[in-house]
LOKOLPA-214600 format. One line per field, with one value per residue (C-alpha): residue number from 1; x, y, z; residue in three letters. Coordinates in nm, 3 decimals. Layout:
BEGIN
pos = (NUM	...)
X = (X	...)
Y = (Y	...)
Z = (Z	...)
code = (ALA	...)
# end
This chain:
BEGIN
pos = (1	2	3	4	5	6	7	8	9	10	11	12	13	14	15	16	17	18	19	20	21	22	23	24	25	26	27	28	29	30	31	32	33	34	35	36	37	38	39	40	41	42	43	44	45	46	47	48	49	50	51	52	53	54	55	56	57	58	59	60	61	62	63	64	65	66	67	68	69	70	71	72	73	74	75	76	77	78	79	80	81	82	83	84	85	86	87	88	89	90	91	92	93	94	95	96	97	98	99	100	101	102	103	104	105	106	107	108	109	110	111	112	113	114	115	116	117	118	119	120	121	122	123	124	125	126	127	128	129	130	131	132	133	134	135	136	137	138	139	140	141	142	143	144	145	146	147	148	149	150	151	152	153	154	155	156	157	158	159	160	161	162	163	164	165	166	167	168	169	170	171	172	173	174	175	176	177	178	179	180	181	182	183	184	185	186	187	188	189	190	191	192	193	194	195	196	197	198	199	200	201	202	203	204	205	206	207	208	209	210	211	212	213	214	215	216	217	218	219	220	221	222	223	224	225	226	227	228	229	230	231	232	233	234	235	236	237	238	239	240	241	242	243	244	245	246	247	248	249	250	251	252	253	254	255	256	257	258	259	260	261	262	263	264	265	266	267	268	269	270	271	272	273	274	275	276	277	278	279	280	281	282	283	284	285	286	287	288	289	290	291	292	293	294	295	296	297	298	299	300	301	302	303	304	305	306	307	308	309	310	311	312	313	314	315	316	317	318	319	320	321	322	323	324	325	326	327	328	329	330	331	332	333	334	335	336	337	338	339	340	341	342)
X = (-1.624	-1.639	-1.795	-1.955	-1.897	-1.649	-1.298	-1.198	-1.021	-0.643	-0.662	-0.884	-0.644	-0.354	-0.549	-0.628	-0.267	-0.150	-0.375	-0.265	0.088	-0.020	-0.391	-0.379	-0.156	-0.266	-0.456	-0.170	0.075	-0.169	-0.247	0.122	0.192	-0.085	-0.052	-0.367	-0.470	-0.574	-0.938	-0.977	-0.806	-1.036	-1.347	-1.257	-1.197	-1.536	-1.700	-1.519	-1.591	-1.960	-2.001	-1.837	-1.553	-1.274	-1.231	-0.971	-0.978	-0.765	-0.618	-0.472	-0.098	0.178	0.202	-0.171	-0.177	0.099	-0.090	-0.430	-0.542	-0.614	-0.782	-0.860	-1.186	-1.320	-1.695	-1.936	-2.302	-2.630	-2.755	-2.868	-2.771	-2.431	-2.555	-2.757	-2.472	-2.224	-2.457	-2.497	-2.123	-2.041	-2.235	-2.002	-1.724	-1.462	-1.495	-1.302	-1.331	-1.593	-1.570	-1.752	-1.505	-1.507	-1.393	-1.520	-1.653	-1.859	-1.699	-1.357	-1.342	-1.082	-1.152	-0.966	-1.006	-0.824	-0.718	-0.708	-0.979	-1.204	-1.138	-1.195	-1.526	-1.642	-1.528	-1.665	-1.993	-2.077	-2.005	-2.173	-2.497	-2.524	-2.817	-2.693	-2.337	-2.276	-1.901	-1.600	-1.234	-1.004	-0.645	-0.473	-0.221	0.116	0.241	0.062	0.311	0.062	-0.310	-0.355	-0.219	0.074	-0.053	-0.114	-0.212	0.143	0.031	0.216	0.572	0.838	0.936	0.581	0.535	0.847	0.714	0.415	0.603	0.494	0.761	0.919	0.841	1.035	0.925	0.744	0.662	0.305	0.048	-0.300	-0.551	-0.795	-1.149	-1.042	-0.806	-1.087	-1.321	-1.056	-1.011	-1.385	-1.410	-1.115	-1.263	-1.550	-1.323	-0.946	-0.914	-1.134	-1.007	-0.868	-1.178	-1.401	-1.187	-1.194	-1.572	-1.605	-1.374	-1.484	-1.136	-0.960	-0.817	-0.467	-0.532	-0.675	-0.370	-0.126	-0.299	-0.316	0.053	0.142	-0.076	0.094	0.446	0.391	0.261	-0.085	-0.258	-0.194	-0.390	-0.508	-0.687	-0.889	-1.125	-1.379	-1.106	-1.283	-1.308	-0.929	-0.891	-0.850	-1.148	-1.063	-0.871	-0.769	-0.669	-0.358	-0.258	0.110	0.336	0.682	0.975	0.952	1.305	1.214	0.872	0.980	1.199	0.919	0.654	0.871	0.962	0.595	0.527	0.702	0.473	0.213	-0.053	-0.013	-0.302	-0.275	0.012	0.029	0.207	-0.026	-0.004	-0.108	0.043	-0.068	0.153	0.142	-0.166	-0.148	-0.439	-0.373	-0.542	-0.576	-0.669	-0.851	-0.900	-0.670	-0.383	-0.388	-0.191	0.100	0.117	0.133	0.414	0.600	0.554	0.692	0.991	1.070	1.013	1.094	1.085	0.719	0.422	0.093	-0.156	-0.477	-0.598	-0.944	-1.085	-1.292	-1.640	-1.753	-1.633	-1.911	-1.688	-1.337	-1.164	-1.485	-1.640	-1.957	-1.928	-2.184	-2.150	-1.939	-1.701	-1.838	-1.863	-2.224	-2.171	-1.935	-1.928	-1.657	-1.388	-1.417	-1.175	-1.285	-1.649	-1.615	-1.538	-1.614	-1.312	-1.494)
Y = (0.625	0.624	0.304	0.247	-0.127	-0.313	-0.359	-0.706	-0.927	-0.958	-1.319	-1.220	-0.940	-1.186	-1.421	-1.142	-1.021	-1.374	-1.385	-1.038	-1.176	-1.484	-1.494	-1.856	-1.998	-2.339	-2.348	-2.556	-2.271	-2.003	-2.191	-2.238	-1.868	-1.749	-2.025	-2.227	-2.546	-2.547	-2.635	-2.342	-2.101	-2.209	-2.185	-1.836	-1.723	-1.856	-1.656	-1.334	-1.383	-1.463	-1.146	-0.932	-0.847	-0.982	-1.132	-1.252	-1.172	-1.168	-0.848	-0.738	-0.794	-0.551	-0.658	-0.617	-0.283	-0.161	-0.291	-0.154	0.207	0.347	0.675	0.846	1.039	1.338	1.336	1.618	1.524	1.708	1.838	1.551	1.284	1.171	0.858	0.740	0.811	0.625	0.325	0.323	0.355	0.085	-0.163	-0.109	-0.366	-0.133	0.112	-0.076	0.177	0.445	0.681	0.986	1.265	1.600	1.819	2.054	1.742	1.457	1.128	0.979	0.670	0.450	0.328	0.046	-0.050	-0.286	-0.005	0.372	0.381	0.175	0.405	0.714	0.571	0.527	0.873	1.058	0.877	0.636	0.818	1.151	0.963	0.829	1.017	1.269	1.301	1.673	1.700	1.470	1.556	1.280	1.206	0.943	0.717	0.674	0.429	0.251	0.181	0.011	-0.067	-0.188	-0.540	-0.504	-0.309	-0.515	-0.480	-0.564	-0.730	-1.061	-1.087	-1.065	-1.429	-1.554	-1.319	-1.455	-1.811	-1.703	-1.506	-1.600	-1.800	-1.618	-1.828	-1.823	-1.528	-1.625	-1.421	-1.300	-1.319	-1.169	-1.319	-1.541	-1.645	-1.921	-1.686	-1.435	-1.702	-1.796	-1.428	-1.380	-1.689	-1.573	-1.224	-1.373	-1.593	-1.561	-1.894	-2.091	-2.446	-2.578	-2.795	-2.487	-2.298	-2.586	-2.601	-2.225	-2.222	-2.553	-2.707	-2.979	-2.914	-2.961	-2.702	-2.458	-2.500	-2.467	-2.158	-1.988	-2.058	-1.906	-1.597	-1.538	-1.598	-1.361	-1.082	-1.087	-1.168	-1.105	-1.175	-0.951	-0.984	-0.693	-0.623	-0.384	-0.135	0.064	-0.260	-0.274	0.088	0.243	0.477	0.718	0.765	1.045	1.122	1.335	1.503	1.597	1.774	1.615	1.688	1.435	1.315	1.217	1.068	0.704	0.734	0.902	0.651	0.355	0.513	0.564	0.192	0.131	0.360	0.167	0.425	0.387	0.222	0.337	0.527	0.626	0.864	1.085	1.260	1.607	1.889	1.704	1.412	1.187	1.042	0.893	0.741	0.671	0.494	0.686	0.583	0.917	1.231	1.414	1.193	1.363	1.671	1.478	1.261	1.571	1.711	1.382	1.391	1.745	1.654	1.332	1.478	1.851	1.882	1.771	2.006	1.880	2.045	1.911	1.674	1.519	1.319	1.015	1.032	0.684	0.399	0.260	0.016	-0.108	-0.316	-0.485	-0.518	-0.325	-0.183	-0.081	0.232	0.039	-0.091	-0.445	-0.620	-0.643	-0.781	-0.836	-0.670	-0.858	-0.632	-0.638	-0.409	-0.575	-0.467	-0.124	-0.012	-0.346	-0.517	-0.802)
Z = (0.312	0.689	0.817	1.156	1.151	1.366	1.230	1.117	1.370	1.360	1.242	0.949	0.856	0.859	0.633	0.386	0.395	0.315	0.009	-0.097	-0.113	-0.307	-0.399	-0.520	-0.246	-0.116	0.212	0.351	0.285	0.399	0.720	0.796	0.744	0.975	1.233	1.175	0.998	0.629	0.698	0.938	0.697	0.414	0.632	0.752	0.393	0.281	0.561	0.467	0.099	0.150	0.358	0.089	0.327	0.105	-0.239	-0.489	-0.856	-1.168	-1.311	-1.640	-1.612	-1.698	-2.062	-2.116	-1.935	-2.167	-2.470	-2.366	-2.390	-2.043	-1.953	-1.624	-1.642	-1.450	-1.504	-1.428	-1.382	-1.404	-1.070	-0.849	-1.104	-0.971	-0.794	-1.093	-1.333	-1.112	-1.095	-1.474	-1.539	-1.284	-1.498	-1.795	-1.819	-1.967	-1.676	-1.410	-1.126	-1.049	-0.751	-0.614	-0.538	-0.362	-0.651	-0.922	-1.094	-0.948	-1.050	-1.114	-1.335	-1.500	-1.855	-2.029	-2.395	-2.627	-2.863	-2.890	-3.161	-2.934	-2.639	-2.853	-2.976	-2.618	-2.507	-2.809	-2.869	-2.589	-2.266	-2.359	-2.426	-2.071	-1.912	-1.658	-1.792	-1.846	-1.900	-1.930	-1.897	-2.024	-1.915	-2.130	-1.959	-2.126	-1.862	-1.578	-1.299	-1.069	-1.052	-0.694	-0.744	-0.507	-0.207	0.107	0.470	0.588	0.912	0.865	1.003	0.728	0.769	0.719	0.425	0.254	0.269	0.060	-0.204	-0.553	-0.735	-1.025	-1.329	-1.651	-1.865	-2.182	-2.493	-2.507	-2.783	-2.827	-2.585	-2.774	-2.689	-2.450	-2.267	-2.224	-2.087	-1.831	-1.749	-1.692	-1.470	-1.260	-1.228	-1.034	-0.822	-0.837	-0.656	-0.898	-0.938	-1.267	-1.294	-1.264	-1.514	-1.757	-1.735	-1.790	-2.093	-2.244	-2.232	-2.037	-1.691	-1.829	-2.099	-1.846	-1.623	-1.914	-2.051	-1.713	-1.649	-1.984	-1.927	-1.594	-1.727	-2.020	-1.796	-1.950	-1.622	-1.255	-0.937	-0.657	-0.326	-0.192	0.093	0.238	0.315	0.589	0.788	0.795	0.907	0.561	0.590	0.312	-0.012	-0.243	-0.601	-0.649	-0.975	-1.006	-1.250	-1.272	-1.506	-1.786	-1.726	-1.370	-1.439	-1.454	-1.144	-0.948	-1.049	-0.954	-0.619	-0.533	-0.580	-0.248	-0.050	0.154	0.066	-0.311	-0.490	-0.853	-1.014	-1.380	-1.616	-1.817	-2.153	-2.031	-1.828	-1.514	-1.605	-1.298	-1.131	-0.783	-0.592	-0.225	0.064	0.389	0.740	0.776	0.566	0.809	0.685	0.345	0.452	0.612	0.299	0.078	0.294	0.259	-0.118	-0.133	0.081	-0.107	-0.455	-0.431	-0.810	-0.825	-0.806	-0.665	-0.897	-0.742	-0.472	-0.445	-0.155	-0.251	-0.099	-0.198	-0.417	-0.635	-0.823	-0.758	-1.025	-1.135	-0.787	-0.704	-0.354	-0.095	0.123	0.378	0.112	0.107	-0.227	-0.345	-0.694	-0.985	-1.326	-1.517	-1.663	-2.042	-2.228	-2.552	-2.518	-2.686	-3.037	-3.200	-3.048	-2.876)
code = (UNK	UNK	UNK	UNK	UNK	UNK	UNK	UNK	UNK	UNK	UNK	UNK	UNK	UNK	UNK	UNK	UNK	UNK	UNK	UNK	UNK	UNK	UNK	UNK	UNK	UNK	UNK	UNK	UNK	UNK	UNK	UNK	UNK	UNK	UNK	UNK	UNK	UNK	UNK	UNK	UNK	UNK	UNK	UNK	UNK	UNK	UNK	UNK	UNK	UNK	UNK	UNK	UNK	UNK	UNK	UNK	UNK	UNK	UNK	UNK	UNK	UNK	UNK	UNK	UNK	UNK	UNK	UNK	UNK	UNK	UNK	UNK	UNK	UNK	UNK	UNK	UNK	UNK	UNK	UNK	UNK	UNK	UNK	UNK	UNK	UNK	UNK	UNK	UNK	UNK	UNK	UNK	UNK	UNK	UNK	UNK	UNK	UNK	UNK	UNK	UNK	UNK	UNK	UNK	UNK	UNK	UNK	UNK	UNK	UNK	UNK	UNK	UNK	UNK	UNK	UNK	UNK	UNK	UNK	UNK	UNK	UNK	UNK	UNK	UNK	UNK	UNK	UNK	UNK	UNK	UNK	UNK	UNK	UNK	UNK	UNK	UNK	UNK	UNK	UNK	UNK	UNK	UNK	UNK	UNK	UNK	UNK	UNK	UNK	UNK	UNK	UNK	UNK	UNK	UNK	UNK	UNK	UNK	UNK	UNK	UNK	UNK	UNK	UNK	UNK	UNK	UNK	UNK	UNK	UNK	UNK	UNK	UNK	UNK	UNK	UNK	UNK	UNK	UNK	UNK	UNK	UNK	UNK	UNK	UNK	UNK	UNK	UNK	UNK	UNK	UNK	UNK	UNK	UNK	UNK	UNK	UNK	UNK	UNK	UNK	UNK	UNK	UNK	UNK	UNK	UNK	UNK	UNK	UNK	UNK	UNK	UNK	UNK	UNK	UNK	UNK	UNK	UNK	UNK	UNK	UNK	UNK	UNK	UNK	UNK	UNK	UNK	UNK	UNK	UNK	UNK	UNK	UNK	UNK	UNK	UNK	UNK	UNK	UNK	UNK	UNK	UNK	UNK	UNK	UNK	UNK	UNK	UNK	UNK	UNK	UNK	UNK	UNK	UNK	UNK	UNK	UNK	UNK	UNK	UNK	UNK	UNK	UNK	UNK	UNK	UNK	UNK	UNK	UNK	UNK	UNK	UNK	UNK	UNK	UNK	UNK	UNK	UNK	UNK	UNK	UNK	UNK	UNK	UNK	UNK	UNK	UNK	UNK	UNK	UNK	UNK	UNK	UNK	UNK	UNK	UNK	UNK	UNK	UNK	UNK	UNK	UNK	UNK	UNK	UNK	UNK	UNK	UNK	UNK	UNK	UNK	UNK	UNK	UNK	UNK	UNK	UNK	UNK	UNK	UNK	UNK	UNK	UNK	UNK	UNK	UNK	UNK	UNK	UNK	UNK	UNK	UNK	UNK	UNK	UNK	UNK	UNK	UNK	UNK	UNK	UNK	UNK)
# end
């Protein structure tokens, strides 16, 4: 994932960090936090977004992630077919992330489906039919602690960061997402800062209905927002997938503790003997060994069973990525697209 391009300027990093804290914050609040006027903040964001350097999107919230069936896949490909297979898989809406890894398999992918039967249908009949797929090893998630919604660059001073903190709304009971909710979700996948007028147009409802529905989806934990960027351009030139074995009684405690690590991107409990998955961002491949040492010191009861360096990210939470990490396109996440659940 090493990139020869120039790193983003400090002001751009501050802007992205501000939107990682609150992806839908007003330009007035963002400008105040980073020390510029709202017009300038908005103009700089449009430049970054147009260049594929940074983007905002919606994500499945905690309630939906608990309700969905999630699997982490190790995929072996026929000789010379890994790039073509990754490109084909990246076009599938229920595969939210696809990466090339240095391991005894070729690809690492994350699959999300609305139900276990739907996920099983994909794994047993759909995925093996993709040309070039030779072998698949499936790890079912029993609990997703984090899926990259909370990590941030951490370049803003604490005081400025606090001014942007998302207000804690009153929790509301959830219900199954209907067709209108899914239309809002798809529109926000393409642009997490889409206006209520744009959302209303996409979903065929009034602006007031779009606003009310989005507020409810956020309050119920069905949706969340995230801001991401071409990570090598912020100094995060590498990443890795770690597979751990943790005593079951300490699994929850360990997963929650890892959420506070700045390197953590995705953390999930798994059903198998390797029962904890951790994906991490790294400034360089050489940072992997110190991180492993830190893991062993902090969690002496955990065994690191395997570690795999990511060679290239083809897709990251619905965004198609070029070799330098820039966004080149969007494939909307669609957990309802498999197994007849749409």
